[in-house]
DOVO-161989 format. One record per residue: residue in one letter; x, y, z of N, C-alpha, C in turn. Coordinates in steps of 0.05 Angstrom, whole numbers, padded with zeros to 5 digits, always signed. Example, Ala and Ser with C-alpha at 12.3 -4.5 7.8 and 13.67 -1.06 7.14 Angstrom:
2
a+00264-00114+00156+00246-00090+00156+00264-00066+00156
s+00257-00045+00142+00273-00021+00143+00258+00001+00157
REM end
This chain:
327
m+00387+00503-00312+00398+00482-00284+00381+00449-00298
k+00361+00450-00327+00360+00418-00338+00381+00413-00352
l+00396+00431-00362+00420+00429-00383+00441+00415-00358
i+00450+00433-00336+00466+00422-00315+00462+00392-00302
a+00431+00393-00295+00425+00363-00292+00423+00354-00309
c+00424+00347-00336+00428+00329-00355+00461+00320-00358
i+00472+00348-00366+00498+00339-00364+00518+00323-00342
l+00507+00327-00308+00521+00309-00281+00506+00288-00293
g+00480+00280-00296+00474+00249-00299+00486+00240-00314
g+00495+00257-00343+00514+00234-00361+00539+00231-00344
l+00546+00253-00330+00580+00247-00331+00582+00224-00304
l+00553+00213-00290+00548+00206-00268+00550+00169-00285
l+00538+00177-00301+00527+00148-00315+00549+00133-00331
l+00572+00156-00335+00592+00148-00353+00612+00140-00336
a+00619+00148-00305+00632+00143-00284+00623+00119-00269
a+00600+00105-00272+00594+00079-00262+00604+00061-00281
v+00596+00067-00304+00606+00045-00327+00637+00044-00322
i+00658+00060-00317+00684+00058-00311+00689+00044-00289
l+00668+00044-00268+00679+00037-00246+00673+00013-00245
a+00645+00004-00259+00648-00023-00262+00668-00038-00283
a+00679-00021-00298+00706-00041-00310+00728-00049-00292
n+00720-00030-00267+00744-00034-00244+00763-00015-00252
a+00764+00016-00261+00787+00033-00266+00775+00055-00258
s+00787+00080-00269+00783+00102-00250+00775+00120-00262
p+00758+00134-00265+00745+00153-00278+00760+00177-00285
f+00775+00184-00263+00800+00205-00267+00822+00196-00283
a+00828+00172-00284+00858+00168-00294+00846+00161-00334
v+00822+00147-00330+00811+00146-00361+00812+00182-00374
a+00793+00200-00357+00798+00228-00372+00829+00234-00376
a+00835+00236-00357+00867+00246-00356+00885+00237-00385
a+00877+00205-00387+00893+00186-00407+00872+00200-00433
l+00849+00202-00432+00834+00206-00457+00846+00251-00462
v+00855+00262-00445+00861+00280-00452+00883+00277-00470
r+00913+00268-00458+00934+00258-00464+00931+00237-00490
g+00914+00226-00497+00918+00216-00534+00906+00238-00552
a+00886+00255-00543+00876+00271-00553+00889+00301-00560
f+00910+00304-00541+00920+00332-00541+00945+00328-00525
g+00962+00306-00520+00987+00313-00496+01007+00317-00518
s+01010+00314-00545+01036+00313-00556+01021+00329-00590
k+01052+00338-00602+01043+00346-00620+01030+00329-00645
d+01040+00299-00631+01023+00279-00663+01001+00277-00653
s+00995+00273-00628+00957+00272-00621+00948+00294-00620
i+00949+00316-00626+00940+00332-00638+00932+00345-00652
a+00950+00330-00679+00946+00327-00705+00925+00304-00711
n+00930+00284-00701+00921+00259-00704+00884+00270-00701
t+00882+00284-00671+00850+00292-00671+00833+00302-00695
l+00855+00329-00697+00842+00348-00723+00844+00326-00752
i+00861+00303-00753+00846+00286-00781+00832+00279-00767
q+00820+00261-00750+00801+00254-00743+00783+00264-00748
t+00780+00285-00736+00763+00306-00736+00744+00316-00774
t+00773+00321-00789+00754+00325-00807+00741+00311-00824
p+00725+00281-00827+00723+00274-00839+00690+00275-00824
l+00695+00274-00794+00660+00277-00779+00650+00309-00785
l+00672+00326-00794+00656+00348-00800+00645+00349-00829
l+00660+00337-00852+00648+00339-00868+00615+00321-00870
t+00621+00296-00857+00595+00283-00868+00580+00287-00845
g+00581+00304-00824+00561+00315-00802+00556+00348-00817
l+00568+00356-00822+00556+00372-00845+00536+00366-00868
g+00545+00352-00871+00524+00328-00891+00500+00319-00884
v+00499+00305-00868+00475+00299-00848+00455+00319-00829
g+00475+00344-00826+00458+00367-00813+00445+00378-00828
l+00454+00390-00861+00441+00396-00877+00418+00378-00891
a+00413+00358-00889+00388+00340-00892+00362+00337-00872
f+00385+00343-00844+00365+00342-00827+00347+00369-00819
k+00362+00394-00830+00347+00418-00828+00325+00415-00849
g+00334+00398-00878+00306+00397-00892+00288+00382-00884
k+00292+00364-00867+00276+00339-00849+00272+00320-00869
l+00294+00315-00877+00301+00291-00896+00326+00274-00886
f+00319+00252-00869+00326+00240-00849+00347+00218-00860
n+00372+00241-00878+00393+00223-00884+00408+00203-00873
i+00408+00181-00869+00424+00160-00852+00446+00149-00865
g+00449+00153-00894+00471+00142-00913+00498+00153-00918
a+00504+00171-00896+00523+00181-00896+00551+00162-00901
e+00551+00138-00890+00573+00127-00886+00575+00101-00919
g+00549+00100-00936+00546+00095-00960+00562+00121-00978
q+00553+00139-00972+00558+00156-00995+00592+00175-00990
f+00601+00166-00961+00631+00174-00956+00644+00153-00966
l+00636+00125-00973+00646+00100-00988+00646+00106-01014
l+00634+00119-01030+00622+00113-01054+00640+00143-01065
g+00648+00156-01046+00662+00180-01053+00696+00165-01055
a+00700+00149-01037+00726+00141-01037+00734+00125-01062
v+00711+00117-01064+00712+00096-01087+00721+00106-01119
f+00701+00134-01117+00705+00154-01144+00731+00166-01140
a+00739+00173-01115+00770+00188-01118+00784+00168-01121
i+00787+00141-01118+00819+00129-01126+00814+00129-01154
w+00790+00129-01161+00783+00117-01198+00810+00145-01213
a+00788+00162-01199+00796+00186-01207+00824+00190-01214
g+00831+00190-01183+00867+00198-01180+00888+00177-01184
t+00880+00151-01192+00907+00137-01211+00885+00134-01242
q+00880+00155-01253+00880+00148-01278+00906+00177-01291
k+00915+00155-01321+00939+00169-01331+00934+00195-01341
l+00931+00215-01332+00916+00245-01338+00944+00265-01327
p+00950+00296-01338+00964+00307-01331+00961+00309-01297
t+00986+00314-01296+00994+00317-01257+00982+00337-01240
p+00974+00357-01256+00963+00385-01240+00933+00381-01233
v+00910+00361-01246+00889+00361-01248+00885+00336-01233
l+00904+00320-01223+00895+00292-01216+00883+00289-01187
l+00892+00315-01165+00878+00320-01136+00850+00334-01146
p+00848+00355-01157+00818+00372-01162+00805+00338-01169
l+00808+00343-01187+00788+00314-01207+00779+00296-01187
a+00799+00287-01169+00799+00260-01150+00775+00270-01127
l+00773+00301-01114+00758+00310-01096+00739+00316-01117
l+00737+00325-01132+00699+00329-01149+00689+00309-01155
a+00715+00277-01158+00693+00249-01172+00688+00252-01140
g+00696+00249-01124+00699+00242-01095+00659+00251-01087
a+00658+00276-01088+00645+00299-01085+00614+00280-01101
l+00616+00287-01126+00599+00270-01144+00597+00244-01137
g+00606+00221-01126+00608+00192-01117+00577+00201-01092
g+00582+00209-01078+00569+00219-01060+00540+00233-01062
a+00547+00242-01086+00524+00253-01088+00499+00240-01104
l+00518+00222-01121+00509+00208-01140+00482+00180-01121
w+00504+00172-01102+00493+00152-01075+00465+00165-01062
a+00469+00188-01059+00451+00209-01048+00424+00209-01062
g+00434+00216-01093+00420+00223-01110+00387+00192-01114
l+00407+00166-01108+00390+00150-01112+00363+00149-01086
a+00373+00148-01068+00355+00153-01043+00329+00176-01050
a+00339+00203-01060+00316+00221-01073+00304+00216-01092
a+00313+00194-01117+00294+00182-01129+00280+00167-01122
l+00288+00149-01102+00273+00128-01089+00244+00146-01079
k+00243+00166-01069+00234+00182-01051+00206+00199-01063
l+00223+00204-01084+00203+00220-01102+00186+00210-01129
w+00199+00188-01132+00182+00177-01157+00172+00156-01143
r+00183+00139-01116+00171+00112-01107+00153+00113-01085
g+00156+00135-01075+00149+00139-01045+00162+00129-01025
v+00192+00120-01032+00203+00104-01005+00222+00130-00992
q+00207+00115-00964+00228+00131-00936+00249+00132-00940
e+00272+00153-00942+00294+00156-00942+00309+00148-00922
v+00295+00145-00892+00311+00128-00863+00312+00101-00883
l+00297+00090-00895+00310+00057-00905+00311+00052-00925
s+00314+00074-00946+00340+00073-00965+00358+00075-00962
t+00365+00097-00952+00393+00110-00942+00397+00093-00933
l+00393+00077-00908+00410+00064-00882+00413+00033-00904
l+00394+00025-00917+00400+00006-00932+00420+00003-00957
l+00421+00032-00972+00448+00032-00995+00475+00042-00983
n+00475+00040-00944+00504+00039-00927+00513+00011-00934
f+00495-00013-00936+00505-00038-00937+00511-00049-00965
v+00495-00030-00985+00497-00033-01014+00522-00027-01015
a+00538-00001-01014+00569+00016-01009+00590-00004-01006
i+00580-00023-00977+00607-00034-00965+00610-00058-00984
q+00590-00078-01000+00589-00098-01016+00609-00090-01044
l+00598-00065-01043+00606-00047-01067+00633-00041-01072
v+00645-00033-01049+00667-00031-01040+00688-00054-01047
a+00676-00077-01025+00693-00110-01030+00694-00114-01060
w+00668-00112-01071+00673-00119-01102+00700-00110-01115
m+00695-00073-01108+00721-00065-01130+00745-00065-01131
v+00749-00069-01103+00772-00072-01096+00789-00104-01098
r+00775-00122-01113+00783-00148-01113+00764-00148-01146
g+00763-00123-01160+00761-00128-01184+00775-00109-01204
p+00749-00085-01211+00763-00063-01224+00781-00045-01210
l+00784-00040-01193+00808-00025-01171+00825-00042-01161
q+00823-00063-01157+00846-00081-01141+00873-00072-01162
e+00895-00073-01135+00918-00071-01149+00938-00087-01175
a+00956-00072-01178+00968-00090-01204+00978-00111-01200
v+00985-00124-01184+00993-00154-01186+00972-00164-01176
k+00945-00158-01163+00924-00173-01158+00924-00195-01138
q+00942-00184-01114+00943-00200-01092+00931-00200-01072
y+00917-00178-01065+00910-00163-01045+00881-00148-01043
p+00869-00152-01024+00839-00127-01029+00835-00098-01026
q+00857-00088-01046+00856-00058-01044+00865-00047-01070
s+00866-00024-01065+00871-00014-01096+00895-00007-01104
d+00914+00001-01130+00941+00013-01123+00935+00039-01109
k+00961+00051-01096+00966+00070-01087+00955+00093-01106
l+00954+00125-01088+00956+00146-01105+00984+00151-01115
a+00987+00171-01125+01011+00184-01139+01020+00203-01125
v+01042+00221-01116+01050+00233-01092+01033+00263-01108
s+01023+00262-01131+01014+00284-01146+00984+00284-01144
s+00971+00266-01128+00946+00267-01123+00930+00263-01097
r+00953+00271-01073+00960+00272-01045+00960+00300-01035
l+00943+00308-01024+00935+00329-01011+00969+00343-00992
a+00972+00362-00992+01001+00368-00980+00994+00372-00947
f+01014+00366-00931+01015+00368-00902+01013+00392-00890
l+01007+00408-00869+01001+00428-00855+01016+00439-00845
w+01021+00415-00824+01049+00411-00805+01059+00405-00805
q+01088+00406-00802+01110+00396-00812+01120+00378-00782
g+01124+00351-00799+01126+00327-00778+01105+00314-00772
t+01087+00329-00775+01059+00310-00770+01040+00292-00803
q+01019+00285-00799+01005+00280-00819+00988+00290-00828
l+00971+00318-00816+00957+00335-00814+00955+00352-00842
h+00933+00348-00855+00932+00351-00891+00913+00374-00898
q+00917+00381-00921+00899+00410-00926+00875+00408-00919
g+00870+00373-00921+00828+00377-00914+00821+00377-00900
f+00832+00390-00876+00829+00396-00852+00812+00432-00854
l+00835+00437-00873+00824+00469-00890+00799+00469-00897
v+00793+00446-00915+00777+00448-00929+00758+00448-00921
a+00751+00433-00902+00727+00418-00885+00718+00445-00864
l+00745+00463-00853+00729+00483-00848+00714+00501-00855
f+00725+00510-00885+00722+00524-00905+00692+00518-00913
l+00692+00499-00912+00660+00489-00921+00642+00492-00894
a+00651+00486-00877+00628+00489-00852+00619+00521-00857
v+00638+00539-00857+00638+00563-00862+00616+00575-00887
i+00627+00563-00902+00604+00558-00931+00568+00549-00930
i+00571+00527-00913+00554+00517-00905+00523+00534-00896
w+00537+00548-00876+00530+00554-00862+00514+00592-00874
v+00532+00609-00889+00528+00614-00905+00496+00615-00933
y+00496+00591-00938+00491+00565-00952+00459+00573-00944
l+00464+00567-00919+00432+00559-00899+00413+00594-00891
s+00435+00604-00887+00430+00628-00861+00415+00663-00882
k+00443+00664-00909+00438+00681-00928+00440+00667-00952
t+00425+00656-00966+00414+00654-00985+00385+00636-00990
a+00378+00651-01021+00340+00643-01027+00346+00603-01022
a+00364+00601-01033+00361+00558-01032+00366+00561-01011
g+00384+00564-00983+00382+00563-00961+00357+00565-00939
f+00339+00581-00954+00319+00594-00946+00293+00576-00946
a+00289+00570-00974+00275+00546-00982+00277+00521-00968
l+00304+00512-00972+00315+00486-00953+00294+00488-00917
r+00308+00506-00909+00301+00511-00879+00264+00514-00874
t+00252+00527-00895+00223+00528-00901+00206+00507-00901
v+00226+00491-00923+00212+00465-00931+00215+00447-00903
g+00237+00442-00884+00243+00429-00863+00229+00444-00846
a+00211+00463-00846+00190+00469-00818+00164+00468-00837
g+00157+00459-00854+00130+00443-00863+00133+00445-00893
a+00121+00426-00911+00130+00425-00933+00110+00436-00949
e+00080+00430-00939+00062+00443-00941+00055+00473-00948
a+00070+00485-00929+00068+00510-00927+00081+00526-00945
a+00106+00506-00950+00131+00517-00967+00115+00515-00992
e+00106+00495-00998+00095+00485-01021+00070+00511-01036
a+00051+00517-01007+00030+00547-01015+00054+00569-01026
a+00066+00569-01014+00086+00599-01016+00102+00591-01045
g+00102+00574-01049+00102+00576-01087+00137+00558-01082
i+00141+00548-01064+00169+00535-01062+00162+00505-01074
s+00180+00497-01099+00184+00471-01105+00199+00454-01075
v+00185+00434-01065+00192+00417-01049+00209+00400-01067
a+00192+00386-01092+00215+00368-01104+00240+00379-01106
k+00244+00397-01118+00269+00409-01124+00284+00419-01108
t+00271+00431-01080+00290+00430-01053+00302+00400-01050
t+00280+00383-01047+00281+00358-01041+00314+00346-01060
w+00311+00342-01076+00326+00338-01101+00361+00353-01091
g+00358+00380-01091+00383+00397-01089+00395+00397-01055
t+00382+00373-01038+00389+00375-01006+00397+00356-01004
f+00384+00334-01018+00406+00308-01016+00431+00309-01038
l+00428+00313-01062+00454+00316-01075+00481+00331-01062
l+00472+00353-01038+00483+00369-01035+00498+00350-01006
s+00478+00343-00992+00491+00325-00976+00510+00301-00972
g+00493+00291-01001+00517+00262-01009+00540+00278-01026
a+00546+00297-01025+00563+00314-01038+00586+00318-01019
l+00582+00325-00992+00598+00344-00972+00606+00312-00959
s+00595+00282-00956+00595+00252-00942+00621+00251-00964
g+00608+00256-01000+00625+00237-01016+00664+00250-01017
l+00660+00272-01011+00681+00293-01003+00710+00283-00985
a+00688+00277-00964+00698+00262-00934+00705+00240-00950
g+00691+00231-00960+00712+00191-00971+00737+00210-00987
a+00735+00221-01002+00754+00237-01022+00779+00241-01014
i+00772+00262-00980+00794+00265-00978+00809+00252-00951
q+00792+00232-00941+00807+00215-00935+00824+00196-00938
i+00820+00188-00976+00838+00174-00999+00862+00192-01002
c+00860+00214-01003+00875+00229-01017+00885+00251-00992
g+00884+00250-00973+00902+00261-00937+00909+00234-00918
v+00896+00214-00928+00909+00199-00900+00912+00158-00917
t+00898+00154-00920+00913+00125-00935+00921+00121-00961
y+00913+00138-00971+00919+00136-01006+00905+00120-01024
f+00899+00103-01005+00894+00075-01020+00869+00067-01014
l+00845+00048-01028+00822+00032-01024+00827+00014-01013
a+00818+00002-00990+00821-00029-00981+00787-00041-00977
d+00791-00065-00959+00759-00075-00954+00776-00084-00927
p+00760-00077-00905+00744-00054-00906+00749-00037-00904
y+00746-00011-00904+00749+00017-00912+00745+00039-00895
s+00718+00042-00888+00717+00061-00869+00709+00056-00837
k+00722+00075-00817+00723+00072-00787+00689+00076-00775
g+00667+00084-00792+00643+00083-00783+00625+00116-00779
y+00644+00125-00788+00649+00171-00791+00626+00178-00808
g+00606+00160-00821+00592+00174-00827+00565+00172-00807
y+00565+00138-00795+00551+00136-00762+00549+00154-00754
t+00579+00163-00740+00574+00180-00725+00570+00207-00731
a+00569+00219-00753+00566+00242-00757+00534+00246-00763
i+00513+00221-00749+00493+00237-00737+00492+00246-00713
a+00509+00233-00696+00518+00245-00666+00521+00275-00673
v+00543+00280-00686+00563+00299-00692+00538+00318-00697
a+00522+00321-00718+00499+00335-00724+00475+00346-00710
l+00474+00328-00694+00463+00332-00671+00465+00341-00647
l+00487+00339-00639+00496+00358-00616+00504+00383-00622
a+00504+00392-00652+00497+00413-00658+00485+00427-00664
n+00453+00411-00655+00439+00420-00656+00430+00432-00693
l+00449+00414-00708+00451+00426-00740+00457+00455-00752
s+00467+00466-00728+00491+00484-00739+00513+00480-00752
p+00516+00485-00776+00542+00487-00782+00575+00491-00764
l+00561+00513-00759+00582+00527-00737+00597+00509-00721
w+00567+00501-00698+00579+00484-00685+00579+00461-00686
t+00571+00455-00711+00583+00425-00716+00621+00416-00722
i+00634+00440-00726+00668+00449-00715+00667+00440-00697
l+00659+00443-00671+00660+00448-00644+00655+00407-00644
t+00630+00397-00645+00628+00370-00641+00641+00362-00648
a+00649+00367-00674+00667+00339-00694+00694+00336-00679
l+00699+00369-00672+00723+00364-00654+00724+00344-00623
f+00697+00354-00622+00697+00329-00590+00704+00296-00605
f+00683+00293-00627+00687+00272-00626+00706+00256-00640
g+00722+00275-00656+00750+00276-00665+00762+00265-00648
a+00766+00283-00620+00785+00270-00598+00776+00252-00586
l+00753+00243-00581+00745+00221-00572+00775+00191-00582
t+00751+00201-00610+00774+00169-00626+00806+00173-00627
a+00817+00201-00627+00837+00201-00633+00852+00195-00595
g+00826+00202-00576+00846+00185-00547+00841+00159-00540
a+00829+00147-00565+00815+00116-00552+00840+00104-00545
t+00861+00104-00568+00876+00084-00558+00899+00085-00528
e+00906+00117-00515+00922+00119-00498+00899+00117-00474
v+00869+00107-00477+00848+00102-00455+00856+00075-00450
q+00869+00060-00464+00872+00032-00454+00902+00026-00427
s+00908+00054-00435+00932+00049-00420+00918+00058-00379
a+00895+00071-00385+00876+00071-00357+00862+00043-00343
g+00864+00020-00357+00864-00003-00354+00826-00007-00358
v+00822+00001-00380+00795-00002-00392+00797-00004-00423
s+00788-00010-00439+00782-00015-00475+00768+00005-00470
s+00780+00004-00508+00772+00027-00521+00749+00030-00524
v+00732+00015-00522+00705+00007-00525+00688+00034-00509
v+00705+00037-00482+00689+00060-00460+00682+00080-00492
i+00701+00089-00492+00697+00114-00516+00673+00109-00531
q+00663+00087-00542+00639+00087-00557+00613+00098-00539
v+00614+00086-00505+00602+00092-00494+00593+00111-00483
l+00624+00129-00491+00623+00153-00479+00601+00172-00497
q+00611+00170-00529+00594+00186-00551+00566+00172-00548
a+00564+00149-00532+00530+00149-00539+00515+00159-00508
v+00524+00165-00485+00525+00184-00466+00518+00209-00473
t+00540+00217-00489+00537+00253-00494+00511+00250-00512
l+00505+00235-00530+00483+00240-00542+00456+00233-00533
l+00457+00212-00514+00434+00211-00500+00431+00237-00477
t+00455+00237-00471+00449+00274-00449+00433+00296-00466
v+00446+00296-00496+00438+00320-00513+00400+00310-00507
l+00396+00289-00511+00369+00280-00526+00357+00287-00505
t+00356+00276-00485+00341+00282-00451+00341+00314-00454
y+00358+00330-00456+00358+00355-00448+00338+00373-00469
g+00334+00359-00495+00317+00369-00509+00293+00359-00508
w+00281+00344-00497+00261+00332-00490+00249+00344-00466
l+00261+00349-00446+00260+00355-00420+00253+00389-00429
r+00260+00400-00450+00261+00429-00460+00242+00436-00471
e+00231+00413-00486+00200+00405-00494+00186+00409-00486
r+00188+00392-00464+00162+00388-00446+00160+00405-00432
g+00178+00420-00425+00182+00449-00406+00162+00472-00415
k+00161+00471-00445+00147+00493-00466+00113+00494-00447
REM end
């Protein structure tokens, strides 16, 4: 009953917002569904938007599972894109360029998350603060890179050179832009589920998340687990940035990200930090993003999608709070 009440309350709140904008909630809902699933291209676009949200959501959820509040998926996404474009534009044998770019992206994200881990373990800096601030550093780093070391050959625009075709992910669905990165993200969601539920390292992560002092007393190294969790979390977000480069944009520009790293927090929380449920929540937010343009045909700004995301998260948090009070 509590869940149903929260859902109904969220729907009523959203309907009130849409009515206040002098639009019909039913027309907006129809336009959203049409924009996300109404055609071959819209379905492909939904899955394209789902891919970075799934990977960054997995990264955030993994960290949160270990009680490490990594708010830096945005910065790790950006560093992954920087490393990927650098690796993908090197003069190397064609077969190695794509895997090198993807691995470099994962490395970039891991290194950026590793900075927060080092600050936490060596200087006692709270990861909420360090990861959040590192996002802004990453934004400025991208701006400098595309005007300096990675700027295109003509030196006219704030962007990098485009990746060669050999450095790009192949398309999955003929006639659309849906790329192989979507399958990579699905595969990694299953791998992370196996890691958390079936491996000793995953057990250590969950144990540290449940109680660091008890985990230490049981012989689990909290510092080692913290390092591993941060690096893996950052690698997933960095890989998201690399896949976006190799599968969608093919170049780095300023600005670059659409806020995937921030939306990832809502994706992870809505999934209750479950890797497999993250597939569905990422799809949900991907559909919202893909349908945003079509929503304007219903007479409201696409900003209403951000309101819908906020109401969804508020509904889930309210339900969680009510469930805890009911225990």
